[in-house]
C-alpha positions as CSV (number, residue, x, y, z in Angstrom):
1,M,3.5,-15.9,8.5
2,R,1.0,-13.7,6.6
3,L,-1.8,-12.1,8.6
4,C,-5.0,-10.5,7.5
5,K,-8.3,-9.0,8.5
6,F,-11.3,-10.9,7.1
7,A,-15.0,-11.7,7.5
8,T,-17.5,-14.1,6.1
9,S,-20.9,-13.6,4.6
10,S,-22.5,-15.2,7.6
11,D,-20.6,-12.9,10.1
12,P,-19.5,-9.5,8.8
13,R,-17.4,-8.6,11.8
14,P,-13.7,-8.4,11.0
15,I,-11.4,-11.0,12.7
16,V,-7.7,-11.7,12.5
17,G,-6.7,-14.4,10.2
18,E,-3.7,-16.4,8.9
19,F,-3.5,-15.8,5.1
20,T,-2.5,-18.8,3.1
21,D,-2.4,-19.6,-0.7
22,T,-5.7,-21.6,-0.4
23,G,-7.7,-19.6,2.1
24,V,-7.6,-17.9,5.6
25,R,-7.9,-19.4,9.0
26,P,-9.3,-17.4,12.0
27,I,-6.7,-17.0,14.8
28,G,-6.6,-15.1,18.1
29,P,-9.0,-14.5,20.9
30,V,-12.6,-13.2,20.2
31,G,-12.6,-9.5,19.7
32,A,-8.8,-9.2,19.0
33,A,-7.7,-6.7,16.5
34,L,-4.9,-7.1,14.0
35,E,-3.0,-4.2,15.6
36,D,-3.0,-6.1,18.9
37,L,-0.8,-8.7,17.2
38,L,1.3,-6.4,15.1
39,H,2.1,-4.1,18.1
40,A,3.0,-7.0,20.4
41,Q,6.5,-7.2,21.8
42,N,7.1,-10.3,19.6
43,P,4.5,-10.4,16.8
44,A,5.9,-13.6,15.3
45,Q,5.8,-15.5,18.6
46,L,2.3,-14.3,19.4
47,A,1.1,-15.2,15.9
48,K,2.4,-18.7,16.4
49,E,0.6,-19.0,19.7
50,W,-2.7,-17.7,18.2
51,A,-2.4,-20.1,15.2
52,E,-2.2,-23.1,17.5
53,N,-5.9,-22.7,18.1
54,A,-6.8,-21.7,14.6
55,G,-10.3,-22.2,13.3
56,P,-11.3,-24.0,10.1
57,L,-9.9,-22.8,6.8
58,V,-12.1,-20.4,4.8
59,S,-11.6,-20.4,1.1
60,H,-10.6,-17.1,-0.6
61,A,-13.9,-17.3,-2.5
62,D,-15.9,-17.3,0.8
63,A,-13.8,-14.8,2.7
64,I,-14.1,-11.0,2.6
65,I,-10.6,-9.6,3.0
66,F,-10.2,-6.1,4.3
67,A,-7.3,-3.8,4.2
68,P,-5.0,-4.8,7.1
69,I,-5.3,-1.5,8.8
70,D,-7.0,-0.5,12.1
71,R,-6.2,3.0,13.4
72,Q,-2.8,3.6,11.7
73,E,-2.0,6.6,9.5
74,V,-0.6,6.0,6.1
75,W,2.4,8.0,5.0
76,G,4.4,7.9,1.8
77,A,7.9,8.4,0.5
78,G,8.5,9.8,-3.0
79,V,11.3,9.9,-5.5
80,T,13.0,6.8,-4.1
81,Y,13.6,5.2,-7.5
82,L,15.4,6.8,-10.5
83,R,12.4,6.0,-12.7
84,S,10.2,7.9,-10.4
85,K,12.5,10.9,-10.4
86,V,12.5,11.0,-14.2
87,A,8.7,10.7,-14.4
88,R,8.2,13.5,-11.8
89,Q,10.5,15.8,-13.8
90,E,8.7,15.0,-17.0
91,E,5.3,15.7,-15.6
92,S,6.3,18.9,-13.8
93,E,5.5,22.3,-15.4
94,S,7.7,24.3,-13.2
95,G,9.4,22.3,-10.5
96,G,11.4,19.6,-12.4
97,S,14.7,20.6,-10.8
98,F,13.2,20.1,-7.3
99,Y,12.8,16.4,-7.9
100,D,16.5,16.0,-9.0
101,L,17.5,17.7,-5.7
102,V,15.2,15.6,-3.5
103,Y,16.4,12.3,-5.1
104,S,19.9,12.9,-3.9
105,A,19.3,15.1,-0.8
106,P,19.9,13.7,2.7
107,R,16.3,14.5,3.6
108,P,13.8,12.3,1.7
109,E,10.4,13.4,0.4
110,L,7.8,12.2,2.9
111,F,4.1,13.0,2.8
112,F,0.9,12.1,4.5
113,K,-1.2,9.7,2.3
114,A,-4.3,8.5,4.0
115,T,-6.4,8.0,7.1
116,P,-7.9,4.5,7.6
117,S,-11.2,5.7,6.2
118,R,-9.6,6.6,2.8
119,V,-8.0,3.2,2.4
120,V,-9.6,0.3,0.6
121,G,-8.7,-3.4,0.7
122,P,-8.5,-6.2,-1.9
123,G,-11.4,-6.4,-4.3
124,A,-12.6,-2.9,-3.4
125,A,-12.4,0.0,-5.8
126,I,-9.7,2.7,-5.9
127,R,-10.9,6.0,-7.2
128,V,-9.9,8.5,-9.9
129,R,-10.8,11.9,-8.5
130,R,-13.2,13.9,-10.6
131,D,-10.8,16.9,-11.5
132,T,-7.9,14.9,-13.0
133,R,-7.2,13.8,-16.5
134,W,-4.0,11.9,-15.7
135,C,-4.3,9.4,-12.8
136,V,-2.1,6.4,-12.3
137,P,-1.6,3.6,-9.8
138,E,1.7,3.5,-8.0
139,P,2.7,-0.1,-6.9
140,E,4.8,0.0,-3.8
141,L,6.0,-2.0,-0.9
142,A,4.4,-0.8,2.3
143,L,6.2,-0.9,5.7
144,V,4.1,-1.9,8.7
145,L,5.3,0.1,11.7
146,N,4.5,-0.4,15.4
147,P,4.1,2.6,17.7
148,A,7.9,2.6,18.4
149,L,8.3,2.8,14.6
150,K,9.9,-0.6,14.3
151,I,9.3,-2.4,11.1
152,V,7.2,-5.5,12.0
153,G,5.9,-6.5,8.6
154,Y,5.3,-5.6,5.0
155,T,2.2,-5.4,2.8
156,I,1.4,-4.2,-0.7
157,G,0.4,-0.6,-1.3
158,N,-1.2,1.3,-4.2
159,D,-0.5,5.0,-3.9
160,V,-3.0,6.3,-6.5
161,S,-1.9,9.7,-7.8
162,A,-3.2,12.4,-10.0
163,R,0.0,13.2,-12.0
164,D,-1.4,16.3,-13.8
165,I,-2.5,18.0,-10.5
166,E,1.0,17.4,-9.0
167,G,2.7,18.4,-12.2
168,Q,1.0,21.8,-12.3
169,N,2.7,22.8,-9.0
170,P,4.6,20.7,-6.4
171,L,2.5,22.5,-3.7
172,Y,-0.6,20.6,-5.1
173,L,0.9,17.3,-3.9
174,P,-1.7,16.8,-1.1
175,Q,-4.6,17.2,-3.6
176,A,-2.9,14.8,-6.0
177,K,-2.4,12.2,-3.3
178,V,-5.0,12.5,-0.6
179,Y,-8.7,11.9,-1.2
180,D,-11.3,9.2,-0.6
181,A,-10.3,5.8,-1.9
182,C,-6.8,7.1,-2.9
183,C,-5.0,4.2,-1.3
184,A,-5.2,0.4,-1.3
185,L,-3.4,-2.0,1.1
186,G,-3.4,-5.8,1.3
187,P,-4.1,-8.5,1.0
188,A,-2.0,-9.5,4.0
189,V,0.9,-8.4,6.2
190,T,3.9,-10.6,6.0
191,L,5.8,-10.5,9.2
192,V,9.5,-9.5,8.9
193,E,10.7,-13.0,9.8
194,S,8.7,-14.6,6.9
195,M,9.7,-12.2,4.2
196,P,12.2,-13.3,1.5
197,P,15.6,-11.3,1.4
198,I,14.4,-7.8,0.7
199,Q,17.0,-7.0,-2.0
200,E,15.7,-10.0,-4.1
201,V,12.0,-9.0,-3.8
202,K,10.3,-8.1,-7.1
203,I,7.2,-5.9,-7.6
204,S,5.0,-6.3,-10.7
205,L,2.0,-4.3,-12.0
206,Q,-0.7,-5.3,-14.4
207,I,-3.6,-3.1,-15.6
208,E,-6.5,-4.6,-17.5
209,R,-9.2,-2.8,-19.5
210,D,-12.0,-4.6,-21.3
211,G,-10.4,-7.9,-20.6
212,A,-7.0,-7.1,-22.1
213,T,-3.8,-6.2,-20.4
214,I,-2.9,-2.6,-21.4
215,V,0.0,-1.9,-19.0
216,S,2.5,-4.1,-17.3
217,G,5.8,-3.6,-15.6
218,E,8.2,-5.0,-13.1
219,T,10.9,-3.7,-10.8
220,S,12.9,-4.9,-7.7
221,L,13.6,-3.4,-4.4
222,D,17.3,-3.4,-5.0
223,R,16.7,-0.4,-7.3
224,M,15.6,1.8,-4.4
225,A,17.9,4.7,-3.6
226,R,16.8,4.9,0.0
227,K,17.0,2.4,2.8
228,F,13.9,1.6,4.8
229,E,15.5,2.5,8.1
230,E,16.5,5.9,6.7
231,L,12.9,6.6,5.7
232,V,11.5,5.5,9.1
233,D,14.1,7.6,10.9
234,W,13.0,10.7,9.1
235,L,9.3,9.9,9.6
236,G,9.8,9.7,13.4
237,R,11.6,13.1,13.7
238,D,9.2,15.2,15.8
239,N,6.2,12.8,15.2
240,L,4.7,10.3,17.5
241,F,2.6,7.4,16.2
242,P,0.6,5.9,19.1
243,Y,-1.4,3.7,16.8
244,G,1.6,2.8,14.5
245,A,1.8,3.6,10.8
246,F,2.0,2.3,7.3
247,M,4.6,3.8,4.9
248,V,4.4,3.2,1.2
249,T,8.0,3.4,0.0
250,G,7.8,4.8,-3.5
251,T,7.4,3.3,-7.0
252,G,9.7,2.1,-9.6
253,I,7.0,1.3,-12.2
254,V,5.5,4.2,-14.1
255,P,2.9,3.7,-16.8
256,P,3.4,5.4,-20.2
257,D,2.6,9.2,-20.2
258,E,-0.4,8.7,-22.5
259,F,-2.0,6.3,-20.0
260,S,-4.6,7.3,-17.3
261,L,-6.8,5.1,-15.2
262,K,-10.5,4.9,-16.2
263,G,-13.6,3.6,-14.5
264,G,-13.9,-0.1,-15.1
265,D,-10.1,-0.8,-15.2
266,H,-8.6,-3.5,-13.0
267,V,-5.2,-3.1,-11.3
268,K,-3.1,-6.0,-9.9
269,I,0.0,-5.5,-7.9
270,S,2.1,-8.5,-6.9
271,I,5.1,-8.6,-4.5
272,D,7.2,-11.6,-3.7
273,G,6.5,-13.0,-0.2
274,I,3.1,-11.2,0.2
275,G,0.8,-12.0,-2.7
276,T,-1.4,-10.0,-5.1
277,L,-3.5,-6.9,-4.4
278,A,-6.3,-6.6,-6.9
279,N,-8.6,-3.6,-7.2
280,S,-11.2,-2.3,-9.6
281,V,-11.3,1.4,-10.5
282,V,-14.2,3.9,-10.3
283,Q,-14.2,7.5,-11.5
284,G,-16.2,10.5,-10.6
285,P,-17.8,12.1,-7.6
286,L,-18.4,10.4,-4.3
287,L,-21.7,8.8,-3.5
288,P,-23.5,10.6,-0.6
289,L,-23.5,8.8,2.7
């Protein structure tokens, strides 16, 4: 089953929904949060029970789909694909050898990515920070973790990154990775039991500018150098996650070096078993609150 958070134009309050190819159906008791389902002892069973009293189908056109996040932190794993290692070495001005070491080291590269307020959902805009000249999307499978750090589902993640800032110095990684609208998640969480065999899952990226596709690529999860359980184990060492967490697991699709996102671009990431996460792009300073 695929689960989402959505609202309608007539009622903007987020509710839990079952995400289908043709629309979404409201499920669960009034006031329930998606994390209530994801953090249950048996999410699949509870989702089935909630779906028995589902409301009428709402078409995708009439639904406002939010990022499937409530209070969870978002963390990331880097250099988990050979293609990513090579790209990081090429962009780095002084630390290229570090990426070769981390690719094969027992300890993976893990980093904090976003608070819920810095995450956008389907149809919303990801952002190019104002002080970068080289910003790219990073299409990734995201693990959905309950407070015990058990993998309960999967969603699509876009780990937007400023490659030039990180390339200047590896210590600039937080500035390259963490800023408002730096991460997109969605459109739905596919529960573990409903996901295709992980090693057969493919990830694709498509970037459009002025109505034309200017970047496209594809990879598969069998190219990952790390196992999910390994990444989660390292994440949980000396860290507690009372609200659960999302973990984006690294990218195997890297746009050409001459490419950078611009305002007005459109990014689409598709992953087998989940769907497509589509976002527009904005560039420049934040608007005041």
